[in-house]
MMTF fields as JSON, N, C-alpha, C and O atoms, coordinates in Angstrom:
{
  "mmtfVersion": "1.0.0",
  "mmtfProducer": "UNKNOWN",
  "numBonds": 467,
  "numAtoms": 468,
  "numGroups": 117,
  "numChains": 1,
  "numModels": 1,
  "chainsPerModel": [1],
  "groupsPerChain": [117],
  "chainIdList": ["A"],
  "bondAtomList": [4, 2, 8, 6, 12, 10, 16, 14, 20, 18, 24, 22, 28, 26, 32, 30, 36, 34, 40, 38, 44, 42, 48, 46, 52, 50, 56, 54, 60, 58, 64, 62, 68, 66, 72, 70, 76, 74, 80, 78, 84, 82, 88, 86, 92, 90, 96, 94, 100, 98, 104, 102, 108, 106, 112, 110, 116, 114, 120, 118, 124, 122, 128, 126, 132, 130, 136, 134, 140, 138, 144, 142, 148, 146, 152, 150, 156, 154, 160, 158, 164, 162, 168, 166, 172, 170, 176, 174, 180, 178, 184, 182, 188, 186, 192, 190, 196, 194, 200, 198, 204, 202, 208, 206, 212, 210, 216, 214, 220, 218, 224, 222, 228, 226, 232, 230, 236, 234, 240, 238, 244, 242, 248, 246, 252, 250, 256, 254, 260, 258, 264, 262, 268, 266, 272, 270, 276, 274, 280, 278, 284, 282, 288, 286, 292, 290, 296, 294, 300, 298, 304, 302, 308, 306, 312, 310, 316, 314, 320, 318, 324, 322, 328, 326, 332, 330, 336, 334, 340, 338, 344, 342, 348, 346, 352, 350, 356, 354, 360, 358, 364, 362, 368, 366, 372, 370, 376, 374, 380, 378, 384, 382, 388, 386, 392, 390, 396, 394, 400, 398, 404, 402, 408, 406, 412, 410, 416, 414, 420, 418, 424, 422, 428, 426, 432, 430, 436, 434, 440, 438, 444, 442, 448, 446, 452, 450, 456, 454, 460, 458, 464, 462],
  "bondOrderList": [1, 1, 1, 1, 1, 1, 1, 1, 1, 1, 1, 1, 1, 1, 1, 1, 1, 1, 1, 1, 1, 1, 1, 1, 1, 1, 1, 1, 1, 1, 1, 1, 1, 1, 1, 1, 1, 1, 1, 1, 1, 1, 1, 1, 1, 1, 1, 1, 1, 1, 1, 1, 1, 1, 1, 1, 1, 1, 1, 1, 1, 1, 1, 1, 1, 1, 1, 1, 1, 1, 1, 1, 1, 1, 1, 1, 1, 1, 1, 1, 1, 1, 1, 1, 1, 1, 1, 1, 1, 1, 1, 1, 1, 1, 1, 1, 1, 1, 1, 1, 1, 1, 1, 1, 1, 1, 1, 1, 1, 1, 1, 1, 1, 1, 1, 1],
  "groupList": [{"groupName": "MET", "atomNameList": ["N", "CA", "C", "O"], "elementList": ["N", "C", "C", "O"], "formalChargeList": [0, 0, 0, 0], "bondAtomList": [1, 0, 2, 1, 3, 2], "bondOrderList": [1, 1, 2], "singleLetterCode": "M", "chemCompType": "L-PEPTIDE LINKING"}, {"groupName": "ASN", "atomNameList": ["N", "CA", "C", "O"], "elementList": ["N", "C", "C", "O"], "formalChargeList": [0, 0, 0, 0], "bondAtomList": [1, 0, 2, 1, 3, 2], "bondOrderList": [1, 1, 2], "singleLetterCode": "N", "chemCompType": "L-PEPTIDE LINKING"}, {"groupName": "THR", "atomNameList": ["N", "CA", "C", "O"], "elementList": ["N", "C", "C", "O"], "formalChargeList": [0, 0, 0, 0], "bondAtomList": [1, 0, 2, 1, 3, 2], "bondOrderList": [1, 1, 2], "singleLetterCode": "T", "chemCompType": "L-PEPTIDE LINKING"}, {"groupName": "LYS", "atomNameList": ["N", "CA", "C", "O"], "elementList": ["N", "C", "C", "O"], "formalChargeList": [0, 0, 0, 0], "bondAtomList": [1, 0, 2, 1, 3, 2], "bondOrderList": [1, 1, 2], "singleLetterCode": "K", "chemCompType": "L-PEPTIDE LINKING"}, {"groupName": "GLY", "atomNameList": ["N", "CA", "C", "O"], "elementList": ["N", "C", "C", "O"], "formalChargeList": [0, 0, 0, 0], "bondAtomList": [1, 0, 2, 1, 3, 2], "bondOrderList": [1, 1, 2], "singleLetterCode": "G", "chemCompType": "PEPTIDE LINKING"}, {"groupName": "LEU", "atomNameList": ["N", "CA", "C", "O"], "elementList": ["N", "C", "C", "O"], "formalChargeList": [0, 0, 0, 0], "bondAtomList": [1, 0, 2, 1, 3, 2], "bondOrderList": [1, 1, 2], "singleLetterCode": "L", "chemCompType": "L-PEPTIDE LINKING"}, {"groupName": "ARG", "atomNameList": ["N", "CA", "C", "O"], "elementList": ["N", "C", "C", "O"], "formalChargeList": [0, 0, 0, 0], "bondAtomList": [1, 0, 2, 1, 3, 2], "bondOrderList": [1, 1, 2], "singleLetterCode": "R", "chemCompType": "L-PEPTIDE LINKING"}, {"groupName": "GLN", "atomNameList": ["N", "CA", "C", "O"], "elementList": ["N", "C", "C", "O"], "formalChargeList": [0, 0, 0, 0], "bondAtomList": [1, 0, 2, 1, 3, 2], "bondOrderList": [1, 1, 2], "singleLetterCode": "Q", "chemCompType": "L-PEPTIDE LINKING"}, {"groupName": "ILE", "atomNameList": ["N", "CA", "C", "O"], "elementList": ["N", "C", "C", "O"], "formalChargeList": [0, 0, 0, 0], "bondAtomList": [1, 0, 2, 1, 3, 2], "bondOrderList": [1, 1, 2], "singleLetterCode": "I", "chemCompType": "L-PEPTIDE LINKING"}, {"groupName": "TYR", "atomNameList": ["N", "CA", "C", "O"], "elementList": ["N", "C", "C", "O"], "formalChargeList": [0, 0, 0, 0], "bondAtomList": [1, 0, 2, 1, 3, 2], "bondOrderList": [1, 1, 2], "singleLetterCode": "Y", "chemCompType": "L-PEPTIDE LINKING"}, {"groupName": "VAL", "atomNameList": ["N", "CA", "C", "O"], "elementList": ["N", "C", "C", "O"], "formalChargeList": [0, 0, 0, 0], "bondAtomList": [1, 0, 2, 1, 3, 2], "bondOrderList": [1, 1, 2], "singleLetterCode": "V", "chemCompType": "L-PEPTIDE LINKING"}, {"groupName": "ALA", "atomNameList": ["N", "CA", "C", "O"], "elementList": ["N", "C", "C", "O"], "formalChargeList": [0, 0, 0, 0], "bondAtomList": [1, 0, 2, 1, 3, 2], "bondOrderList": [1, 1, 2], "singleLetterCode": "A", "chemCompType": "L-PEPTIDE LINKING"}, {"groupName": "GLU", "atomNameList": ["N", "CA", "C", "O"], "elementList": ["N", "C", "C", "O"], "formalChargeList": [0, 0, 0, 0], "bondAtomList": [1, 0, 2, 1, 3, 2], "bondOrderList": [1, 1, 2], "singleLetterCode": "E", "chemCompType": "L-PEPTIDE LINKING"}, {"groupName": "PRO", "atomNameList": ["N", "CA", "C", "O"], "elementList": ["N", "C", "C", "O"], "formalChargeList": [0, 0, 0, 0], "bondAtomList": [1, 0, 2, 1, 3, 2], "bondOrderList": [1, 1, 2], "singleLetterCode": "P", "chemCompType": "L-PEPTIDE LINKING"}, {"groupName": "SER", "atomNameList": ["N", "CA", "C", "O"], "elementList": ["N", "C", "C", "O"], "formalChargeList": [0, 0, 0, 0], "bondAtomList": [1, 0, 2, 1, 3, 2], "bondOrderList": [1, 1, 2], "singleLetterCode": "S", "chemCompType": "L-PEPTIDE LINKING"}, {"groupName": "PHE", "atomNameList": ["N", "CA", "C", "O"], "elementList": ["N", "C", "C", "O"], "formalChargeList": [0, 0, 0, 0], "bondAtomList": [1, 0, 2, 1, 3, 2], "bondOrderList": [1, 1, 2], "singleLetterCode": "F", "chemCompType": "L-PEPTIDE LINKING"}, {"groupName": "ASP", "atomNameList": ["N", "CA", "C", "O"], "elementList": ["N", "C", "C", "O"], "formalChargeList": [0, 0, 0, 0], "bondAtomList": [1, 0, 2, 1, 3, 2], "bondOrderList": [1, 1, 2], "singleLetterCode": "D", "chemCompType": "L-PEPTIDE LINKING"}, {"groupName": "CYS", "atomNameList": ["N", "CA", "C", "O"], "elementList": ["N", "C", "C", "O"], "formalChargeList": [0, 0, 0, 0], "bondAtomList": [1, 0, 2, 1, 3, 2], "bondOrderList": [1, 1, 2], "singleLetterCode": "C", "chemCompType": "L-PEPTIDE LINKING"}, {"groupName": "HIS", "atomNameList": ["N", "CA", "C", "O"], "elementList": ["N", "C", "C", "O"], "formalChargeList": [0, 0, 0, 0], "bondAtomList": [1, 0, 2, 1, 3, 2], "bondOrderList": [1, 1, 2], "singleLetterCode": "H", "chemCompType": "L-PEPTIDE LINKING"}],
  "groupTypeList": [0, 1, 2, 3, 4, 5, 6, 6, 7, 3, 8, 6, 9, 6, 8, 6, 3, 6, 10, 11, 4, 12, 2, 7, 3, 13, 6, 5, 14, 10, 15, 6, 14, 1, 11, 11, 8, 9, 11, 7, 5, 8, 16, 16, 10, 3, 4, 10, 2, 8, 11, 14, 11, 14, 14, 3, 12, 3, 16, 8, 11, 11, 7, 3, 4, 2, 3, 10, 12, 8, 14, 3, 5, 10, 4, 7, 14, 8, 11, 6, 3, 11, 8, 12, 5, 4, 8, 3, 16, 17, 10, 15, 16, 6, 14, 4, 9, 5, 9, 18, 4, 6, 10, 3, 14, 5, 11, 16, 4, 11, 6, 12, 4, 4, 5, 7, 15],
  "groupIdList": [1, 2, 3, 4, 5, 6, 7, 8, 9, 10, 11, 12, 13, 14, 15, 16, 17, 18, 19, 20, 21, 22, 23, 24, 25, 26, 27, 28, 29, 30, 31, 32, 33, 34, 35, 36, 37, 38, 39, 40, 41, 42, 43, 44, 45, 46, 47, 48, 49, 50, 51, 52, 53, 54, 55, 56, 57, 58, 59, 60, 61, 62, 63, 64, 65, 66, 67, 68, 69, 70, 71, 72, 73, 74, 75, 76, 77, 78, 79, 80, 81, 82, 83, 84, 85, 86, 87, 88, 89, 90, 91, 92, 93, 94, 95, 96, 97, 98, 99, 100, 101, 102, 103, 104, 105, 106, 107, 108, 109, 110, 111, 112, 113, 114, 115, 116, 117],
  "secStructList": [7, 7, 2, 2, 2, 2, 2, 2, 2, 2, 2, 2, 2, 2, 2, 2, 2, 2, 7, 7, 7, 7, 1, 1, 1, 7, 3, 3, 3, 3, 3, 3, 7, 1, 1, 7, 3, 3, 3, 3, 3, 3, 3, 6, 6, 6, 6, 3, 3, 3, 3, 3, 3, 3, 6, 6, 1, 2, 2, 2, 2, 6, 7, 7, 1, 7, 2, 2, 2, 2, 2, 2, 2, 2, 2, 2, 2, 2, 2, 2, 2, 2, 2, 6, 6, 6, 7, 7, 5, 7, 3, 3, 3, 7, 6, 6, 1, 7, 1, 1, 6, 2, 2, 2, 2, 2, 2, 2, 2, 2, 2, 2, 6, 6, 7, 5, 7],
  "xCoordList": [49.238, 49.697, 48.716, 47.533, 49.219, 48.018, 47.898, 48.817, 46.758, 46.366, 47.672, 48.022, 48.114, 49.285, 50.402, 50.764, 50.728, 51.737, 51.546, 52.505, 49.832, 49.809, 49.984, 50.369, 49.748, 49.508, 51.166, 51.512, 51.947, 53.341, 53.749, 54.319, 53.452, 53.738, 53.414, 54.144, 52.228, 52.062, 52.541, 52.524, 52.976, 53.589, 54.921, 55.561, 55.28, 56.858, 56.908, 57.634, 56.097, 55.962, 56.098, 56.963, 54.954, 54.93, 56.09, 56.386, 56.887, 57.967, 59.06, 60.005, 59.274, 60.22, 60.054, 61.005, 58.721, 58.367, 59.154, 59.506, 59.29, 60.095, 61.639, 62.593, 61.598, 63.307, 64.161, 64.192, 64.788, 66.077, 67.493, 67.562, 68.499, 69.795, 71.027, 71.026, 71.683, 72.681, 74.182, 74.242, 75.263, 76.299, 77.016, 77.719, 76.89, 77.293, 75.969, 76.212, 74.971, 73.648, 73.132, 72.016, 73.88, 73.062, 71.502, 71.092, 70.917, 69.748, 69.927, 70.268, 69.681, 69.676, 68.564, 67.655, 68.733, 67.241, 67.259, 68.074, 66.224, 66.046, 65.034, 63.927, 65.575, 65.008, 64.625, 65.576, 63.447, 63.227, 62.557, 61.428, 63.294, 62.463, 62.343, 62.69, 61.69, 61.335, 62.584, 62.431, 63.865, 64.937, 66.038, 66.98, 65.891, 66.978, 66.654, 65.524, 67.878, 67.679, 68.799, 69.978, 68.434, 69.727, 69.288, 68.165, 70.488, 70.631, 71.404, 72.375, 71.288, 71.956, 72.037, 71.086, 73.544, 73.322, 73.509, 74.257, 72.617, 71.968, 72.26, 71.629, 73.136, 73.136, 72.327, 72.792, 71.038, 69.872, 70.279, 69.851, 71.046, 71.509, 72.317, 72.12, 73.288, 73.976, 73.607, 74.108, 72.603, 71.91, 72.917, 72.868, 73.772, 74.545, 74.46, 74.095, 74.79, 75.075, 76.156, 77.195, 76.108, 77.791, 78.415, 79.498, 77.097, 77.574, 76.661, 75.497, 76.952, 75.503, 75.861, 76.885, 75.041, 75.43, 74.17, 73.116, 74.287, 73.007, 73.196, 74.373, 72.384, 72.448, 72.984, 72.928, 73.575, 73.799, 75.323, 75.987, 75.914, 77.367, 77.921, 77.326, 79.419, 79.769, 79.902, 79.383, 80.539, 80.783, 79.38, 79.307, 78.54, 76.826, 76.321, 75.976, 76.147, 75.542, 76.028, 75.204, 77.402, 78.195, 77.626, 77.699, 76.975, 76.308, 74.988, 74.229, 74.792, 73.831, 73.078, 73.646, 71.704, 70.757, 69.616, 69.599, 68.507, 67.091, 67.249, 68.264, 66.406, 66.098, 66.24, 66.641, 66.031, 66.161, 67.573, 67.934, 68.344, 69.13, 70.497, 71.366, 70.341, 70.957, 70.791, 71.604, 69.701, 69.248, 70.238, 70.692, 70.371, 71.236, 72.564, 73.047, 73.088, 74.354, 74.605, 75.674, 73.535, 73.598, 73.546, 74.21, 73.058, 72.859, 74.334, 74.966, 74.654, 76.237, 77.285, 77.928, 77.066, 78.005, 77.727, 78.813, 76.872, 76.681, 77.033, 77.409, 76.972, 77.652, 78.92, 79.474, 79.596, 81.139, 81.574, 82.62, 80.909, 81.196, 81.039, 81.946, 79.986, 79.754, 80.941, 81.336, 81.322, 82.462, 83.767, 84.6, 83.956, 85.109, 85.028, 86.086, 83.981, 83.801, 83.92, 84.12, 83.821, 83.784, 82.075, 81.772, 81.354, 79.985, 79.505, 79.816, 78.741, 78.463, 77.084, 76.576, 76.31, 74.971, 74.146, 74.902, 73.061, 72.416, 70.639, 70.255, 69.824, 68.159, 67.902, 68.469, 66.889, 66.457, 65.361, 64.317, 65.447, 64.116, 63.549, 64.037, 62.472, 62.249, 61.569, 61.253, 61.321, 60.593, 59.058, 58.604, 58.558, 57.125, 56.878, 55.77, 57.97, 57.798, 57.496, 57.724, 56.974, 56.421, 57.892, 58.702, 58.279, 59.489, 59.271, 59.052, 59.348, 59.416, 59.942, 59.871, 60.579, 61.125, 62.36, 63.482, 62.215, 63.865, 64.146, 65.3, 63.158, 63.523, 64.139, 65.128, 63.677, 63.915, 65.072, 65.702, 65.435, 66.8, 67.939, 69.0, 67.706, 68.835, 69.189, 70.387, 68.178, 68.378, 69.1, 70.086, 68.704, 69.225, 70.828, 71.823, 70.817, 72.264, 73.3, 74.437, 72.851, 73.405, 73.476, 74.339, 72.674, 73.28, 74.126, 74.601, 74.331, 75.117, 76.517, 77.542, 76.507, 77.81, 78.335, 79.111, 77.594, 78.275, 77.584, 77.905, 76.45, 75.305, 74.525, 74.112, 74.186, 73.178, 72.071, 72.235, 70.938, 69.548, 68.446, 67.315],
  "yCoordList": [122.255, 121.265, 120.499, 120.399, 119.968, 119.202, 117.77, 117.397, 116.968, 115.587, 114.452, 113.545, 114.86, 113.702, 114.069, 113.241, 115.101, 115.668, 115.509, 115.277, 115.62, 115.331, 113.758, 113.351, 112.873, 111.395, 111.018, 110.308, 111.564, 111.416, 111.663, 110.878, 112.853, 113.594, 112.905, 112.882, 112.252, 111.423, 109.935, 109.279, 109.629, 108.07, 108.48, 107.792, 109.539, 109.912, 109.822, 108.974, 110.742, 110.732, 109.511, 109.177, 108.656, 107.289, 106.425, 105.607, 106.79, 105.841, 106.614, 105.834, 107.475, 108.283, 108.124, 108.323, 107.74, 107.35, 105.937, 105.595, 105.312, 103.729, 103.887, 103.395, 104.66, 104.473, 105.53, 106.676, 105.048, 106.379, 105.615, 104.388, 106.402, 106.107, 106.551, 107.605, 105.792, 105.811, 106.228, 106.369, 106.374, 106.249, 105.414, 105.821, 103.67, 102.781, 102.104, 101.346, 102.526, 102.298, 103.392, 103.737, 104.099, 105.369, 105.062, 103.982, 106.293, 106.178, 106.53, 107.663, 105.485, 106.014, 106.526, 105.903, 108.001, 108.478, 109.231, 110.096, 108.73, 108.791, 110.142, 110.177, 111.329, 112.246, 112.072, 111.8, 112.167, 111.876, 113.151, 113.3, 114.395, 114.989, 114.208, 113.057, 115.27, 114.744, 114.701, 114.205, 115.251, 115.442, 114.591, 114.145, 114.403, 114.004, 112.925, 112.64, 112.341, 111.715, 111.643, 111.525, 111.71, 112.085, 110.953, 110.502, 110.63, 109.767, 110.252, 110.927, 110.126, 110.579, 109.55, 108.884, 109.491, 108.69, 109.592, 110.565, 109.196, 110.58, 109.978, 109.017, 110.476, 109.885, 110.846, 111.962, 110.411, 111.197, 111.592, 112.574, 110.748, 110.971, 112.102, 112.603, 112.603, 113.782, 114.957, 116.082, 114.445, 115.379, 115.604, 116.766, 114.771, 114.994, 114.258, 113.082, 114.896, 113.927, 113.347, 113.995, 112.129, 111.591, 111.591, 111.967, 110.926, 110.955, 111.197, 110.863, 111.682, 111.938, 111.905, 112.399, 111.343, 111.322, 111.426, 110.876, 112.244, 112.37, 112.373, 112.571, 112.209, 112.137, 113.165, 113.284, 114.043, 115.702, 115.724, 116.683, 114.715, 114.362, 114.172, 113.455, 114.976, 114.908, 113.537, 113.156, 112.84, 111.294, 110.363, 109.634, 110.569, 110.305, 111.044, 110.365, 112.366, 113.045, 112.677, 112.618, 112.383, 112.151, 110.957, 110.847, 109.962, 108.729, 109.054, 109.983, 107.749, 107.906, 106.881, 105.812, 107.002, 105.884, 106.361, 107.592, 105.774, 106.227, 106.601, 106.235, 107.239, 107.514, 106.094, 106.131, 105.494, 104.157, 103.54, 102.944, 103.573, 103.263, 104.339, 103.987, 105.331, 106.579, 106.559, 106.994, 106.031, 105.762, 104.603, 104.684, 103.551, 102.677, 103.112, 102.878, 103.616, 104.029, 105.308, 105.353, 106.197, 106.971, 105.856, 106.137, 104.852, 103.459, 103.245, 103.368, 102.87, 102.137, 103.651, 103.684, 104.491, 105.599, 105.843, 106.177, 105.889, 106.111, 104.802, 105.107, 103.695, 102.568, 102.632, 102.399, 102.986, 103.27, 103.92, 103.521, 105.15, 106.142, 105.781, 106.201, 104.972, 104.211, 103.201, 103.056, 102.602, 101.462, 102.177, 101.747, 103.337, 103.878, 104.491, 104.729, 104.763, 105.729, 104.496, 104.886, 103.065, 101.906, 101.439, 100.766, 102.033, 101.686, 100.658, 100.807, 99.541, 98.477, 98.261, 97.793, 98.626, 98.516, 99.73, 100.698, 100.042, 101.13, 100.717, 99.663, 101.707, 101.55, 102.227, 103.248, 101.523, 102.263, 102.974, 102.398, 104.586, 105.239, 106.049, 107.046, 105.292, 105.889, 107.008, 107.479, 107.451, 109.004, 109.215, 110.192, 108.323, 108.147, 107.716, 107.379, 107.753, 107.131, 105.675, 104.895, 105.211, 103.873, 103.338, 103.972, 101.821, 101.307, 100.547, 99.335, 101.433, 100.924, 101.905, 103.123, 101.176, 101.99, 102.899, 102.421, 103.95, 104.551, 104.491, 104.658, 104.26, 104.197, 102.696, 102.49, 101.895, 100.473, 100.141, 99.182, 100.641, 100.848, 101.234, 100.61, 102.206, 102.941, 102.212, 101.932, 101.444, 100.428, 99.455, 99.102, 98.811, 97.602, 98.111, 97.461, 99.035, 99.803, 99.708, 99.245, 100.109, 100.366, 98.857, 98.544, 98.046, 96.783, 95.798, 94.791, 96.143, 95.545, 96.223, 95.605, 97.568, 97.899, 97.842, 98.621, 96.537, 96.023, 96.841, 96.739, 97.77, 97.92, 96.957, 96.102, 96.821, 95.727, 96.672, 97.594, 96.151, 97.046, 96.237, 96.574],
  "zCoordList": [152.498, 151.972, 151.149, 151.475, 150.094, 149.216, 149.939, 150.669, 149.732, 150.33, 150.22, 150.976, 149.151, 148.725, 150.0, 150.836, 149.959, 150.881, 152.061, 152.796, 152.722, 154.252, 154.392, 155.489, 153.423, 153.699, 154.052, 154.996, 153.221, 153.385, 154.545, 155.303, 154.747, 156.264, 157.369, 158.36, 157.282, 158.325, 158.614, 159.655, 157.319, 157.154, 157.683, 158.479, 157.247, 157.759, 159.413, 159.93, 160.248, 161.448, 162.017, 162.827, 161.434, 162.134, 162.159, 163.031, 160.787, 160.742, 161.504, 161.625, 161.917, 162.512, 164.16, 164.917, 164.624, 165.869, 166.32, 167.448, 165.172, 165.418, 165.143, 165.746, 164.133, 163.633, 164.001, 163.552, 164.795, 165.215, 164.865, 164.796, 164.676, 164.157, 165.46, 166.097, 165.551, 166.683, 165.852, 164.631, 166.718, 166.195, 165.472, 164.547, 165.929, 165.434, 164.174, 163.236, 164.459, 163.535, 163.191, 163.581, 162.402, 161.82, 160.921, 160.497, 160.837, 159.833, 158.372, 158.032, 157.45, 156.126, 155.522, 154.974, 155.696, 155.301, 153.795, 153.474, 152.978, 151.536, 151.309, 151.846, 150.39, 149.81, 148.379, 147.647, 147.801, 146.248, 146.018, 146.485, 145.14, 144.397, 143.025, 142.761, 142.15, 140.769, 139.751, 138.635, 140.174, 139.251, 139.899, 139.244, 141.114, 142.074, 143.136, 143.531, 143.554, 144.74, 145.814, 145.483, 146.993, 148.19, 149.141, 149.367, 149.626, 150.592, 151.882, 151.539, 153.309, 154.203, 155.313, 155.723, 155.841, 157.314, 158.228, 158.134, 159.433, 160.547, 161.756, 162.197, 162.272, 163.757, 164.735, 164.968, 165.357, 165.719, 167.35, 167.957, 167.785, 168.98, 169.382, 170.489, 168.531, 168.23, 167.286, 167.274, 166.482, 165.649, 164.308, 163.907, 163.576, 162.856, 161.587, 161.604, 160.396, 159.363, 159.055, 158.922, 158.902, 159.097, 157.588, 157.139, 156.925, 155.174, 154.311, 154.532, 153.427, 152.263, 150.921, 150.447, 150.357, 148.713, 147.653, 147.971, 146.188, 145.851, 144.58, 144.278, 143.592, 142.162, 141.558, 140.334, 142.348, 141.431, 141.771, 141.378, 142.485, 142.442, 141.104, 140.3, 140.689, 139.451, 138.993, 137.944, 139.703, 139.29, 138.819, 137.83, 139.619, 139.269, 138.245, 137.278, 138.138, 137.401, 136.105, 135.192, 135.842, 134.448, 133.649, 132.425, 134.605, 134.29, 133.599, 133.874, 132.268, 131.451, 131.9, 132.122, 132.113, 132.667, 132.996, 133.012, 133.305, 134.029, 135.486, 136.077, 136.047, 137.325, 138.341, 139.504, 137.983, 138.678, 138.582, 139.596, 137.655, 137.627, 138.347, 139.145, 137.895, 139.157, 140.626, 141.442, 140.863, 142.285, 143.14, 144.281, 142.163, 142.423, 142.717, 143.825, 141.99, 141.87, 143.229, 143.838, 143.512, 144.841, 145.832, 146.83, 145.879, 147.022, 147.389, 148.438, 146.103, 146.121, 146.985, 148.034, 146.132, 146.765, 148.007, 148.482, 148.908, 150.017, 150.987, 152.119, 150.746, 151.079, 151.216, 152.29, 150.041, 149.856, 150.799, 151.312, 151.344, 152.141, 153.387, 154.107, 154.085, 155.019, 155.63, 156.787, 154.456, 155.149, 155.37, 156.168, 154.618, 154.645, 155.961, 156.544, 156.477, 157.848, 158.971, 160.121, 158.77, 159.416, 160.088, 161.074, 159.21, 159.374, 158.477, 157.295, 158.82, 158.486, 158.403, 157.384, 159.596, 159.555, 159.611, 159.692, 159.602, 159.64, 159.418, 158.91, 159.878, 159.589, 158.428, 158.038, 157.81, 156.636, 156.875, 157.181, 156.752, 156.785, 155.239, 154.707, 154.826, 153.568, 153.552, 152.459, 154.366, 154.405, 153.889, 153.293, 154.187, 153.645, 152.197, 151.779, 151.484, 150.212, 149.996, 150.921, 148.792, 148.716, 148.509, 147.832, 149.289, 149.058, 147.771, 147.765, 146.47, 145.158, 144.266, 144.426, 143.128, 142.306, 142.431, 142.259, 142.67, 142.924, 144.356, 144.749, 145.192, 146.749, 146.812, 147.515, 146.238, 146.214, 145.551, 145.996, 144.717, 143.695, 144.61, 144.625, 145.317, 146.334, 147.031, 146.989, 148.172, 149.092, 148.688, 149.335, 147.464, 146.77, 146.544, 146.866, 146.1, 145.631, 146.931, 146.83, 147.904, 149.582, 150.104, 150.924, 149.677, 150.19, 149.379, 149.906, 147.918, 147.5, 147.561, 147.273, 147.964, 148.386, 149.936, 150.489, 150.542, 151.946, 153.163, 154.347, 152.568, 153.932, 154.55, 153.766, 155.721, 156.262, 156.974, 157.772, 156.437, 157.142, 156.829, 157.178]
}
């Protein structure tokens, strides 16, 4: 793995030591690739994914805009799914990415959608 990847991996492990999700307060995990962005609500006690959203979903992929704007839509989508499941609170896991750009946009979209973290 390259040095940038190793750096992110170390940060990721450091974050995961402190951040864990339960059934009532799941972990909102973000994965960012060059082309897409993904978000999952994870219950770490049971080890299951409660809900997920990505920029590859049909309704989001049909939208035109920058990656940052699309990320905001993904955040709103995961928030909508969480609210339908009766989840209002979560803990945010940025997965070693800087809280900047697409990751921040996704978090802002989730907050606008009604999630609290």
